[in-house]
C-alpha positions in Angstrom: 1.5 -33.0 -22.9 3.6 -29.7 -23.0 3.6 -27.3 -25.8 7.1 -25.2 -26.1 8.2 -22.5 -28.8 8.7 -18.9 -29.4 7.0 -16.0 -29.1 8.7 -14.7 -32.6 6.3 -17.5 -34.1 3.2 -17.4 -32.1 1.3 -14.9 -30.6 0.4 -14.8 -27.0 -3.6 -14.1 -27.7 -3.6 -17.5 -30.1 -2.1 -19.3 -27.1 -4.4 -18.0 -25.1 -7.1 -18.8 -27.5 -6.1 -22.3 -27.7 -5.4 -22.8 -23.6 -9.1 -21.1 -22.8 -10.8 -22.6 -25.7 -9.5 -26.1 -25.1 -10.7 -25.8 -21.0 -7.2 -26.8 -20.1 -5.6 -26.8 -16.8 -2.5 -25.5 -16.2 0.6 -23.2 -16.4 1.5 -21.0 -19.3 5.0 -19.7 -18.9 6.9 -17.0 -20.7 10.7 -16.4 -20.7 13.2 -13.8 -22.5 16.8 -12.9 -21.1 15.4 -9.9 -18.7 12.1 -11.7 -18.2 9.9 -13.8 -16.8 6.5 -14.2 -16.2 3.2 -17.1 -16.0 -0.6 -17.6 -16.5 -1.9 -20.0 -14.3 -6.0 -21.5 -15.9 -8.3 -24.1 -14.3 -10.2 -25.7 -17.0 -9.3 -22.8 -19.2 -10.2 -19.7 -16.8 -7.4 -17.3 -15.8 -7.0 -17.7 -12.0 -3.9 -16.0 -11.6 -1.1 -14.1 -13.4 2.3 -12.7 -12.6 5.7 -11.5 -13.4 9.1 -11.3 -11.6 8.5 -7.4 -12.3 8.0 -5.3 -9.4 4.5 -5.4 -8.6 2.0 -4.3 -5.4 -0.3 -6.3 -3.1 -3.8 -5.9 -2.7 -3.9 -3.9 0.0 -1.9 -1.2 -1.2 -3.7 -1.4 -4.5 -7.2 -0.6 -2.4 -6.0 2.3 -1.0 -4.6 4.4 -3.8 -7.9 3.2 -5.3 -9.5 4.6 -2.0 -11.7 1.6 -1.6 -10.1 1.2 2.1 -8.6 3.7 4.6 -5.6 2.8 6.2 -7.2 2.0 9.7 -9.7 -0.9 7.7 -6.4 -2.6 6.1 -4.5 -2.4 9.2 -7.2 -3.8 10.8 -7.5 -6.3 8.2 -3.8 -7.1 8.2 -3.9 -7.9 12.1 -7.2 -9.9 11.4 -5.0 -12.1 9.0 -1.9 -12.2 11.0 -4.0 -13.7 14.3 -5.7 -16.4 12.3 -4.3 -19.9 12.9 -5.3 -20.9 8.9 -4.7 -19.3 5.8 -6.9 -16.2 4.9 -7.2 -14.4 2.2 -7.0 -10.6 2.7 -9.7 -10.0 0.0 -12.1 -12.1 2.1 -11.6 -11.1 5.5 -12.1 -7.4 4.0 -15.4 -8.9 2.7 -16.1 -10.3 6.1 -15.6 -6.9 7.5 -18.4 -5.0 5.1 -15.2 -3.0 4.4 -15.8 -3.9 0.7 -17.6 -5.7 -2.1 -17.2 -8.9 -3.8 -17.8 -7.4 -7.2 -15.6 -4.6 -5.9 -13.0 -7.4 -5.2 -13.2 -9.2 -8.0 -13.0 -6.1 -10.5 -9.8 -4.8 -8.2 -8.1 -8.5 -9.0 -9.1 -8.8 -12.7 -8.0 -5.3 -13.5 -4.4 -6.5 -11.9 -4.2 -9.5 -13.6 -5.1 -7.1 -16.9 -1.8 -4.9 -16.3 0.4 -8.1 -16.3 -0.8 -9.5 -19.0 -0.8 -6.2 -21.1 3.1 -6.3 -20.4 3.2 -9.9 -21.8 1.5 -8.2 -24.8 4.0 -6.0 -25.6 7.0 -8.4 -25.4 9.0 -8.6 -28.9 10.8 -12.6 -28.0 11.4 -14.7 -26.3 10.1 -18.3 -25.6 6.9 -20.3 -24.3 5.9 -23.4 -22.4 2.4 -24.8 -21.8 2.1 -27.5 -19.2 -1.0 -29.5 -18.3 -1.7 -30.2 -14.5 -4.5 -30.4 -12.2 -4.5 -27.2 -10.0 -5.0 -28.2 -6.2 -5.8 -26.0 -3.3 -6.2 -22.2 -3.4 -5.0 -21.9 -0.5 -1.7 -21.6 2.0 -0.4 -19.2 -0.4 2.3 -15.9 0.9 0.4 -13.0 1.7 1.6 -11.1 -1.4 0.8 -14.0 -3.8 -3.0 -15.2 -2.4 -4.5 -11.6 -2.6 -4.7 -11.9 -5.9 -6.5 -15.4 -6.8 -9.5 -15.5 -7.4 -11.1 -19.2 -7.2 -13.5 -19.5 -9.8 -11.0 -17.1 -12.4 -12.0 -15.2 -15.3 -13.1 -16.4 -18.8 -10.0 -16.2 -20.7 -11.4 -14.7 -24.0 -13.1 -11.8 -22.2 -9.7 -10.9 -20.0 -7.5 -11.2 -24.0 -10.6 -8.6 -25.4 -10.0 -5.9 -22.5 -6.0 -6.2 -22.2 -6.1 -5.8 -26.1 -7.3 -2.2 -25.8 -4.8 -1.7 -22.9 -1.5 -2.6 -24.8 -1.9 0.5 -27.0 -1.0 3.0 -23.6 0.8 0.3 -22.3 3.6 0.7 -25.4 3.2 4.2 -24.9 3.9 4.0 -21.1 6.9 1.5 -21.9 8.3 3.6 -24.7 8.1 6.9 -22.2 9.6 5.4 -19.2 12.1 2.6 -20.1 13.4 4.3 -24.3 11.8 1.1 -25.9 13.4 1.4 -29.6 10.4 -0.1 -31.0 6.7 -1.5 -30.3 6.1 -5.2 -30.2 6.2 -6.9 -34.3 2.8 -8.0 -33.9 2.5 -11.9 -35.3 0.1 -13.4 -37.6 -2.7 -15.1 -36.5 -2.3 -18.2 -38.2 1.1 -19.9 -36.6 0.8 -22.7 -34.9 2.7 -23.7 -32.0 5.2 -26.3 -32.1 3.9 -29.5 -30.1 5.9 -31.4 -27.8 3.9 -34.8 -27.6 5.8 -37.2 -24.8 4.4 -40.1 -24.1 1.5 -39.5 -21.5 1.8 -40.4 -17.8 -0.7 -42.3 -15.9 -2.0 -39.9 -14.7 -1.9 -35.6 -15.3 0.4 -34.2 -12.8 -1.4 -32.1 -10.0 0.0 -29.2 -8.1 -1.0 -26.7 -5.6 -1.2 -23.0 -7.3 1.3 -22.2 -3.6 4.1 -24.1 -5.5 3.3 -22.6 -9.0 3.4 -18.8 -7.3 6.7 -19.7 -5.5 8.4 -20.5 -8.6 8.5 -16.5 -9.6 9.4 -14.4 -6.6 9.0 -10.8 -7.8 9.7 -7.3 -5.3 6.2 -6.6 -2.8 6.0 -4.1 -0.3 3.1 -5.0 1.8 0.3 -2.8 2.9 1.9 -2.1 6.2 5.2 -1.4 5.4 4.1 1.6 2.4 2.0 2.7 5.6 4.7 2.9 8.0 7.7 4.4 5.3 5.2 7.0 4.4 3.5 8.0 7.6 6.9 8.3 9.1 8.1 10.4 6.0 4.8 13.1 6.6 6.5 14.2 9.3 10.1 15.2 7.4 8.4 16.2 4.1 5.0 18.1 2.3 5.0 15.0 0.0 6.8 11.8 -1.1 6.9 8.7 -3.5 7.8 5.7 -2.9 9.5 3.2 -5.3 10.5 -0.6 -5.5 13.7 -1.2 -7.0 13.4 -4.0 -9.4 15.6 -5.9 -12.5 14.9 -3.5 -15.0 13.1 -0.3 -13.2 12.7 1.8 -10.1 8.7 1.3 -9.6 6.3 3.5 -8.0 4.1 1.9 -5.6 2.5 4.6 -3.0 2.1 8.6 -2.5 0.9 11.5 -0.5 0.7 14.9 -0.5 1.0 15.0 -4.9 -1.5 17.4 -6.1 -1.7 17.1 -10.0 -4.3 19.5 -9.7 -7.9 17.0 -9.9 -6.1 14.1 -11.7 -5.5 10.5 -9.4 -2.2 11.0 -8.2 -2.2 7.5 -6.8 -2.6 6.2 -10.2 -0.1 8.3 -11.7 2.7 7.2 -9.2 1.8 3.5 -9.7 2.4 4.0 -13.2 5.8 5.9 -12.9 9.1 3.3 -13.7 12.3 4.9 -13.7 14.9 2.7 -15.8 17.7 1.5 -13.7 20.1 1.9 -16.3 19.5 5.4 -17.2 21.3 8.5 -15.2 18.7 9.8 -12.6 18.7 10.6 -8.8 17.4 6.9 -8.1 20.0 5.1 -9.6 22.9 7.3 -8.2 21.4 6.6 -4.7 21.2 3.2 -5.2 24.7 2.5 -6.8 26.0 4.6 -3.6 23.9 2.9 -1.1 23.5 6.5 0.8 21.0 9.4 0.5 21.1 12.4 -1.1 19.8 15.7 0.2 20.0 19.0 -2.1 19.3 19.8 -5.3 17.6 18.0 -7.5 20.5 17.9 -10.8 18.8 18.1 -13.9 19.0 15.1 -16.4 16.7 13.5 -18.4 14.8 11.0 -16.2 15.0 13.1 -13.4 13.0 15.6 -15.2 10.0 13.0 -16.2 10.2 12.6 -12.3 9.3 16.5 -11.7 6.7 16.5 -14.6 5.0 13.2 -13.3 5.1 14.5 -9.9 3.4 18.4 -11.5 5.9 20.1 -13.6 7.5 22.3 -10.7 11.2 21.8 -9.7 11.7 21.6 -5.7 15.0 23.9 -4.6 15.7 20.6 -2.3 15.2 17.2 -2.2 15.5 14.1 0.0 16.0 10.3 -1.5 16.6 7.9 1.0 17.6 4.1 0.3 16.7 1.1 2.2 19.8 -1.2 2.3 19.1 -4.8 2.6 22.1 -7.4 2.3 23.8 -4.6 0.3 21.2 -3.6 -2.0 18.4 -0.6 -2.4 15.2 -2.7 -2.4 13.2 0.8 -1.6 13.9 4.0 -2.1 12.2 7.2 -1.0 12.0 10.5 -3.1 10.7 13.8 -0.8 10.5 17.4 -1.1 8.4 20.3 0.3 6.6 21.5 -2.4 4.4 23.6 -2.9 5.6 25.7 -0.5 9.2 24.8 -1.2 10.3 24.8 2.8 13.5 24.0 4.1 13.8 20.3 4.6 14.4 19.6 8.7 16.4 16.7 10.2 15.5 13.2 8.4 15.7 11.5 12.1 15.8 7.5 11.7 14.1 7.7 8.4 16.5 5.1 7.1 16.4 3.1 9.9 12.6 3.3 9.2 13.0 2.3 5.4 15.2 -0.5 6.2 12.6 -2.5 9.4 9.4 -1.8 6.9 11.1 -3.4 4.4 12.3 -6.7 6.5 8.4 -7.5 5.0 9.8 -7.4 1.7 8.7 -10.6 -0.5 11.8 -12.8 -1.0 14.2 -10.4 -3.1 16.3 -13.2 -4.4 14.8 -13.7 -8.1 16.1 -17.5 -9.9 18.3 -18.2 -12.7 16.5 -17.0 -15.6 16.8 -19.7 -18.9 16.5 -18.4 -22.1 15.4 -21.7 -23.4 11.9 -23.4 -23.5 
């Protein structure tokens, strides 16, 4: 049994309600010309949500929220790599006493809500729900398995929280990607078109790992982010690390950014500089070479300056990590607040490339524009 249709004809909240209320298991896939996403359900509860936009792994988020230290993360990652069987990073941290199960669940839920808030902004596209039994939660890649909760979350509760986030998410998207208009509201009474095929003898089943593998996304593991930022700290007073996505350069980590009491980590993780607009990040990505000098004045460079406190540095470095001819990550750095001249860059570019070899598979599957 499958449902297919257009998002212009039925709202995403209504789709989620139908799956949750019916206590269905399976995957709800969203597609449009420039993006893909999915939500995975077990008995009507959400166990996983993702899109092919750049996203962080659990370790980075826990670091940014200061729930664990860099030393604790490295110890947990080493334990994970030594294990002869797949182990969840979150489970390792709990067993170490580094974080409570309640705190971990709150972080996973917040990440799911952020992904789904982005779906709620889609103005058009297609949806497809495929009913199936979701089998084992183990045997997952490191970046994906961090965000799986065995019991899942109540769909209606997630929807209510996401609706609260949408207005803020719309504002961020308009600011960072110059969106022309907010998402068009859908009529709640519209019904999805059902596509009823003769039922198979048994409902298909699939391990969650195979479903997640359908939607790869650029992610930086915690140890890669730490390696880059630690080396950069020898050279500059502050820096921001970006991951390069299809649509934008997304901030994933920082050091030295002082926003006078405001949470710099959250600000940086909310940064998104469009790829198709002029900026120092777009220029470095296109030229595949580092930049050192004054920060040129442009709309998106000015946005970057404002998001990092508003003061224009006299010299910046912007260093890409080039893998297979593509800038997969970009480091921005300067010497504010003292604004002293930046010294030799040393092996920064090489360190970034080496660290970024731990990037998840960067080749995204071809997108379909039909359900």
